[in-house]
ZATIKE-952121 format. One record per atom (N, C-alpha, C): residue number from 1; residue in one letter; atom name; x, y, z. Coordinates in nm, 3 decimals, padded with zeros to 5 digits. Atoms other than C-alpha are relative to their C-alpha. Layout:
! ZATIKE-952121
NUM, A, CA, X, Y, Z
...
END
This chain:
! ZATIKE-952121
1, X, N, -00.046, -00.111, 00.085
1, X, CA, 00.907, -00.655, -00.154
1, X, C, -00.062, 00.128, 00.053
2, X, N, 00.055, -00.127, -00.051
2, X, CA, 00.671, -00.397, -00.004
2, X, C, 00.090, 00.053, 00.112
3, X, N, -00.079, -00.046, -00.113
3, X, CA, 00.878, -00.379, 00.311
3, X, C, 00.130, 00.064, -00.042
4, X, N, -00.117, -00.055, 00.051
4, X, CA, 01.197, -00.321, 00.119
4, X, C, -00.029, 00.132, -00.075
5, X, N, 00.035, -00.112, 00.076
5, X, CA, 01.034, -00.070, -00.118
5, X, C, -00.021, 00.123, 00.099
6, X, N, 00.036, -00.111, -00.090
6, X, CA, 00.894, 00.144, 00.170
6, X, C, 00.114, 00.031, 00.094
7, X, N, -00.120, -00.027, -00.082
7, X, CA, 01.217, 00.111, 00.378
7, X, C, 00.089, 00.098, -00.074
8, X, N, -00.091, -00.084, 00.075
8, X, CA, 01.414, 00.261, 00.097
8, X, C, -00.049, 00.122, -00.063
9, X, N, 00.064, -00.108, 00.067
9, X, CA, 01.166, 00.510, -00.025
9, X, C, 00.039, 00.132, 00.055
10, X, N, -00.037, -00.131, -00.042
10, X, CA, 01.255, 00.868, -00.017
10, X, C, -00.123, 00.093, -00.032
11, X, N, 00.124, -00.077, 00.017
11, X, CA, 00.953, 01.098, 00.036
11, X, C, 00.030, 00.136, -00.057
12, X, N, -00.003, -00.138, 00.059
12, X, CA, 00.880, 01.423, -00.150
12, X, C, 00.001, 00.103, 00.119
13, X, N, -00.013, -00.103, -00.104
13, X, CA, 00.963, 01.735, 00.056
13, X, C, -00.075, 00.127, -00.030
14, X, N, 00.064, -00.126, 00.032
14, X, CA, 00.731, 01.987, -00.107
14, X, C, -00.114, 00.032, 00.104
15, X, N, 00.096, -00.047, -00.108
15, X, CA, 00.473, 02.180, 00.103
15, X, C, -00.123, -00.083, 00.002
16, X, N, 00.122, 00.074, 00.005
16, X, CA, 00.165, 01.991, -00.016
16, X, C, 00.019, -00.145, 00.051
17, X, N, -00.026, 00.126, -00.050
17, X, CA, 00.328, 01.655, 00.055
17, X, C, 00.027, 00.005, 00.152
18, X, N, -00.027, -00.006, -00.144
18, X, CA, 00.462, 01.759, 00.398
18, X, C, -00.136, 00.021, 00.077
19, X, N, 00.127, -00.023, -00.061
19, X, CA, 00.110, 01.884, 00.481
19, X, C, -00.080, -00.133, 00.016
20, X, N, 00.063, 00.135, 00.004
20, X, CA, -00.029, 01.540, 00.381
20, X, C, 00.059, -00.092, 00.110
21, X, N, -00.065, 00.086, -00.102
21, X, CA, 00.225, 01.351, 00.594
21, X, C, -00.037, 00.035, 00.144
22, X, N, 00.025, -00.041, -00.131
22, X, CA, 00.147, 01.557, 00.899
22, X, C, -00.142, -00.027, 00.041
23, X, N, 00.143, 00.022, -00.043
23, X, CA, -00.231, 01.489, 00.893
23, X, C, -00.069, -00.126, -00.046
24, X, N, 00.073, 00.119, 00.048
24, X, CA, -00.330, 01.171, 00.700
24, X, C, -00.035, -00.097, 00.110
25, X, N, 00.027, 00.105, -00.102
25, X, CA, -00.298, 00.947, 01.000
25, X, C, -00.102, 00.044, 00.099
26, X, N, 00.094, -00.050, -00.099
26, X, CA, -00.502, 01.163, 01.232
26, X, C, -00.143, 00.020, -00.071
27, X, N, 00.129, -00.035, 00.071
27, X, CA, -00.777, 01.272, 00.970
27, X, C, -00.061, -00.130, -00.056
28, X, N, 00.046, 00.124, 00.059
28, X, CA, -00.805, 00.935, 00.801
28, X, C, 00.063, -00.129, 00.053
29, X, N, -00.064, 00.113, -00.067
29, X, CA, -00.695, 00.667, 01.049
29, X, C, -00.045, -00.137, -00.062
30, X, N, 00.050, 00.131, 00.059
30, X, CA, -00.912, 00.388, 00.891
30, X, C, 00.064, -00.029, -00.128
31, X, N, -00.060, 00.026, 00.122
31, X, CA, -00.766, 00.443, 00.549
31, X, C, 00.151, -00.037, 00.020
32, X, N, -00.138, 00.034, -00.035
32, X, CA, -00.415, 00.438, 00.701
32, X, C, 00.017, -00.146, 00.047
33, X, N, 00.002, 00.138, -00.049
33, X, CA, -00.497, 00.111, 00.880
33, X, C, -00.008, -00.096, -00.116
34, X, N, 00.013, 00.080, 00.118
34, X, CA, -00.616, -00.036, 00.549
34, X, C, 00.133, -00.008, -00.072
35, X, N, -00.127, -00.002, 00.069
35, X, CA, -00.291, 00.071, 00.378
35, X, C, 00.107, -00.080, 00.072
36, X, N, -00.097, 00.083, -00.072
36, X, CA, -00.076, -00.082, 00.655
36, X, C, -00.027, -00.147, -00.014
37, X, N, 00.035, 00.138, 00.008
37, X, CA, -00.270, -00.406, 00.623
37, X, C, 00.032, -00.063, -00.128
38, X, N, -00.043, 00.060, 00.132
38, X, CA, -00.171, -00.436, 00.254
38, X, C, 00.153, 00.026, -00.019
39, X, N, -00.147, -00.014, 00.005
39, X, CA, 00.195, -00.358, 00.338
39, X, C, 00.051, 00.131, -00.050
40, X, N, -00.033, -00.133, 00.046
40, X, CA, 00.198, 00.009, 00.257
40, X, C, 00.021, 00.098, 00.111
41, X, N, -00.024, -00.110, -00.093
41, X, CA, 00.344, 00.297, 00.451
41, X, C, -00.091, 00.121, -00.039
42, X, N, 00.088, -00.105, 00.035
42, X, CA, 00.062, 00.563, 00.458
42, X, C, 00.073, 00.141, -00.020
43, X, N, -00.080, -00.123, 00.005
43, X, CA, 00.335, 00.836, 00.500
43, X, C, 00.088, 00.006, -00.122
44, X, N, -00.084, 00.006, 00.119
44, X, CA, 00.499, 00.739, 00.170
44, X, C, -00.079, -00.026, -00.130
45, X, N, 00.075, 00.018, 00.130
45, X, CA, 00.260, 00.792, -00.127
45, X, C, 00.093, 00.000, -00.117
46, X, N, -00.075, 00.006, 00.133
46, X, CA, 00.389, 00.708, -00.470
46, X, C, -00.016, 00.130, -00.069
47, X, N, 00.032, -00.128, 00.067
47, X, CA, 00.223, 01.019, -00.606
47, X, C, -00.121, 00.065, 00.072
48, X, N, 00.116, -00.079, -00.044
48, X, CA, -00.010, 01.291, -00.476
48, X, C, -00.036, 00.102, -00.107
49, X, N, 00.045, -00.101, 00.098
49, X, CA, -00.217, 01.500, -00.718
49, X, C, -00.087, 00.088, 00.082
50, X, N, 00.063, -00.097, -00.089
50, X, CA, -00.331, 01.812, -00.550
50, X, C, -00.014, 00.137, -00.055
51, X, N, 00.022, -00.145, 00.036
51, X, CA, -00.444, 02.175, -00.577
51, X, C, -00.028, 00.068, 00.133
52, X, N, 00.034, -00.072, -00.114
52, X, CA, -00.487, 02.447, -00.319
52, X, C, -00.142, 00.064, -00.025
53, X, N, 00.139, -00.054, 00.006
53, X, CA, -00.837, 02.566, -00.229
53, X, C, -00.014, 00.077, 00.134
54, X, N, 00.000, -00.084, -00.118
54, X, CA, -00.842, 02.859, 00.021
54, X, C, 00.110, -00.037, 00.089
55, X, N, -00.100, 00.036, -00.102
55, X, CA, -00.669, 02.753, 00.333
55, X, C, 00.022, -00.155, 00.010
56, X, N, -00.017, 00.146, -00.002
56, X, CA, -00.661, 02.380, 00.239
56, X, C, 00.067, -00.046, -00.126
57, X, N, -00.049, 00.077, 00.118
57, X, CA, -00.499, 02.136, 00.001
57, X, C, -00.109, -00.096, -00.030
58, X, N, 00.094, 00.103, 00.043
58, X, CA, -00.736, 01.919, -00.200
58, X, C, 00.085, -00.104, -00.076
59, X, N, -00.076, 00.108, 00.055
59, X, CA, -00.576, 01.580, -00.288
59, X, C, -00.099, -00.077, -00.089
60, X, N, 00.087, 00.069, 00.096
60, X, CA, -00.750, 01.448, -00.597
60, X, C, 00.039, -00.147, -00.011
61, X, N, -00.043, 00.137, 00.012
61, X, CA, -00.538, 01.142, -00.611
61, X, C, 00.110, -00.027, 00.091
62, X, N, -00.105, 00.038, -00.096
62, X, CA, -00.341, 00.969, -00.339
62, X, C, 00.040, -00.145, -00.042
63, X, N, -00.037, 00.124, 00.057
63, X, CA, -00.148, 00.689, -00.502
63, X, C, 00.112, -00.070, 00.073
64, X, N, -00.101, 00.080, -00.078
64, X, CA, 00.045, 00.403, -00.338
64, X, C, 00.033, -00.123, -00.088
65, X, N, -00.048, 00.115, 00.073
65, X, CA, 00.256, 00.132, -00.496
65, X, C, -00.009, -00.128, 00.086
66, X, N, 00.009, 00.120, -00.076
66, X, CA, 00.184, -00.223, -00.387
66, X, C, 00.055, -00.117, -00.086
67, X, N, -00.052, 00.118, 00.075
67, X, CA, 00.378, -00.535, -00.497
67, X, C, -00.110, -00.113, 00.013
68, X, N, 00.093, 00.112, -00.003
68, X, CA, 00.160, -00.838, -00.590
68, X, C, -00.102, 00.018, -00.107
69, X, N, 00.107, -00.008, 00.093
69, X, CA, -00.164, -00.882, -00.771
69, X, C, -00.123, 00.061, 00.068
70, X, N, 00.129, -00.055, -00.053
70, X, CA, -00.509, -00.718, -00.732
70, X, C, -00.109, -00.054, -00.086
71, X, N, 00.112, 00.044, 00.080
71, X, CA, -00.846, -00.839, -00.840
71, X, C, -00.052, 00.099, -00.093
72, X, N, 00.052, -00.090, 00.101
72, X, CA, -01.004, -00.695, -01.149
72, X, C, -00.111, 00.083, 00.064
73, X, N, 00.103, -00.096, -00.043
73, X, CA, -01.226, -00.391, -01.079
73, X, C, -00.005, 00.018, 00.150
74, X, N, -00.011, -00.018, -00.150
74, X, CA, -01.109, -00.371, -00.710
74, X, C, -00.056, 00.126, 00.044
75, X, N, 00.050, -00.127, -00.060
75, X, CA, -01.295, -00.127, -00.499
75, X, C, -00.028, -00.024, 00.149
76, X, N, 00.017, 00.003, -00.137
76, X, CA, -01.296, -00.058, -00.133
76, X, C, -00.048, 00.141, 00.039
77, X, N, 00.042, -00.130, -00.038
77, X, CA, -01.487, 00.224, 00.038
77, X, C, 00.022, 00.010, 00.146
78, X, N, -00.032, -00.021, -00.144
78, X, CA, -01.357, 00.354, 00.372
78, X, C, -00.033, 00.144, 00.032
79, X, N, 00.032, -00.134, -00.043
79, X, CA, -01.492, 00.662, 00.546
79, X, C, -00.063, 00.083, -00.123
80, X, N, 00.060, -00.070, 00.114
80, X, CA, -01.685, 00.743, 00.223
80, X, C, 00.100, 00.029, -00.114
81, X, N, -00.105, -00.023, 00.100
81, X, CA, -01.356, 00.747, 00.022
81, X, C, 00.014, -00.130, -00.077
82, X, N, -00.012, 00.122, 00.084
82, X, CA, -01.333, 00.507, -00.272
82, X, C, 00.156, -00.028, -00.027
83, X, N, -00.139, 00.037, 00.033
83, X, CA, -00.997, 00.315, -00.308
83, X, C, -00.009, -00.105, -00.111
84, X, N, 00.003, 00.089, 00.121
84, X, CA, -00.938, 00.156, -00.643
84, X, C, 00.141, -00.021, -00.060
85, X, N, -00.122, 00.016, 00.071
85, X, CA, -00.666, 00.034, -00.872
85, X, C, 00.010, 00.109, -00.106
86, X, N, -00.024, -00.094, 00.102
86, X, CA, -00.521, 00.307, -01.087
86, X, C, 00.090, -00.066, -00.107
87, X, N, -00.077, 00.074, 00.095
87, X, CA, -00.417, 00.127, -01.406
87, X, C, 00.088, 00.090, -00.093
88, X, N, -00.060, -00.076, 00.106
88, X, CA, -00.316, 00.412, -01.635
88, X, C, 00.044, 00.141, 00.027
89, X, N, -00.038, -00.140, -00.025
89, X, CA, -00.295, 00.757, -01.473
89, X, C, 00.086, 00.019, 00.118
90, X, N, -00.097, -00.025, -00.106
90, X, CA, 00.016, 00.761, -01.273
90, X, C, 00.140, 00.004, -00.066
91, X, N, -00.134, 00.010, 00.061
91, X, CA, 00.386, 00.808, -01.332
91, X, C, 00.052, -00.133, -00.026
92, X, N, -00.061, 00.138, 00.021
92, X, CA, 00.591, 00.518, -01.465
92, X, C, 00.068, -00.042, 00.130
93, X, N, -00.057, 00.052, -00.120
93, X, CA, 00.702, 00.297, -01.178
93, X, C, 00.143, -00.045, -00.034
94, X, N, -00.133, 00.056, 00.033
94, X, CA, 01.010, 00.157, -01.362
94, X, C, 00.024, -00.130, 00.065
95, X, N, -00.019, 00.123, -00.071
95, X, CA, 00.953, -00.164, -01.171
95, X, C, -00.049, -00.120, -00.086
96, X, N, 00.037, 00.120, 00.076
96, X, CA, 00.956, -00.507, -01.336
96, X, C, -00.086, -00.104, 00.068
97, X, N, 00.077, 00.094, -00.077
97, X, CA, 00.813, -00.713, -01.055
97, X, C, -00.153, 00.036, -00.005
98, X, N, 00.146, -00.027, 00.003
98, X, CA, 00.435, -00.757, -01.044
98, X, C, -00.041, 00.094, 00.104
99, X, N, 00.048, -00.100, -00.094
99, X, CA, 00.271, -00.457, -00.877
99, X, C, -00.118, 00.076, -00.055
100, X, N, 00.109, -00.086, 00.042
100, X, CA, -00.015, -00.218, -00.892
100, X, C, -00.003, 00.131, 00.079
101, X, N, 00.012, -00.125, -00.071
101, X, CA, -00.110, 00.131, -00.783
101, X, C, -00.145, 00.006, 00.063
102, X, N, 00.129, -00.030, -00.062
102, X, CA, -00.385, 00.188, -00.527
102, X, C, -00.019, 00.152, 00.002
103, X, N, 00.031, -00.146, 00.018
103, X, CA, -00.553, 00.530, -00.562
103, X, C, -00.127, 00.028, 00.077
104, X, N, 00.127, -00.045, -00.065
104, X, CA, -00.800, 00.718, -00.348
104, X, C, -00.001, 00.151, -00.003
105, X, N, 00.022, -00.148, -00.004
105, X, CA, -00.940, 01.074, -00.330
105, X, C, -00.148, 00.020, -00.041
106, X, N, -00.051, -00.124, -00.043
106, X, CA, -01.076, 01.331, -00.322
106, X, C, -00.004, 00.022, 00.144
107, X, N, 00.003, -00.033, -00.146
107, X, CA, -00.973, 01.432, 00.029
107, X, C, 00.050, 00.144, 00.018
108, X, N, -00.033, -00.139, -00.024
108, X, CA, -00.922, 01.781, 00.174
108, X, C, 00.066, 00.004, 00.135
109, X, N, -00.066, -00.023, -00.128
109, X, CA, -00.667, 01.870, 00.446
109, X, C, 00.034, 00.143, 00.015
110, X, N, -00.030, -00.137, -00.030
110, X, CA, -00.621, 02.204, 00.604
110, X, C, 00.154, 00.026, -00.019
111, X, N, -00.140, -00.033, 00.010
111, X, CA, -00.297, 02.377, 00.517
111, X, C, 00.058, 00.051, 00.134
112, X, N, -00.060, -00.045, -00.131
112, X, CA, -00.106, 02.371, 00.844
112, X, C, 00.145, 00.027, -00.009
113, X, N, -00.140, -00.038, 00.031
113, X, CA, 00.230, 02.426, 00.682
113, X, C, 00.028, 00.147, 00.005
114, X, N, -00.016, -00.145, 00.003
114, X, CA, 00.182, 02.793, 00.621
114, X, C, 00.001, 00.063, -00.134
115, X, N, -00.013, -00.076, 00.123
115, X, CA, 00.318, 02.957, 00.314
115, X, C, -00.071, -00.038, -00.119
116, X, N, 00.060, 00.030, 00.127
116, X, CA, 00.184, 02.976, -00.032
116, X, C, 00.108, -00.032, -00.101
117, X, N, -00.095, 00.034, 00.109
117, X, CA, 00.346, 02.825, -00.340
117, X, C, 00.007, 00.110, -00.107
END
């Protein structure tokens, strides 16, 4: 189900999301490798919660949808970034099959897109 979900997924086109897509693999390769290993496309987050800070974007929540089950109180730490299950603070998925949301943050990426919102 993960493969189909990410194949059909349409990414957000806003400036903050585009900025994230352009840098996440280079700046956080180990997190991206972890996401790939659980069947997730790192360039297709379910939701990004962000704000601007100077010439950077701060991503407080980087959320990814994963089909299947996850152990209670799951936590992984990669490059000092905590990855956990987000049980309640995400948009509705509208999906009936068993799934969960992985969430990590806070990360900061330089604004390489340009303009201001």
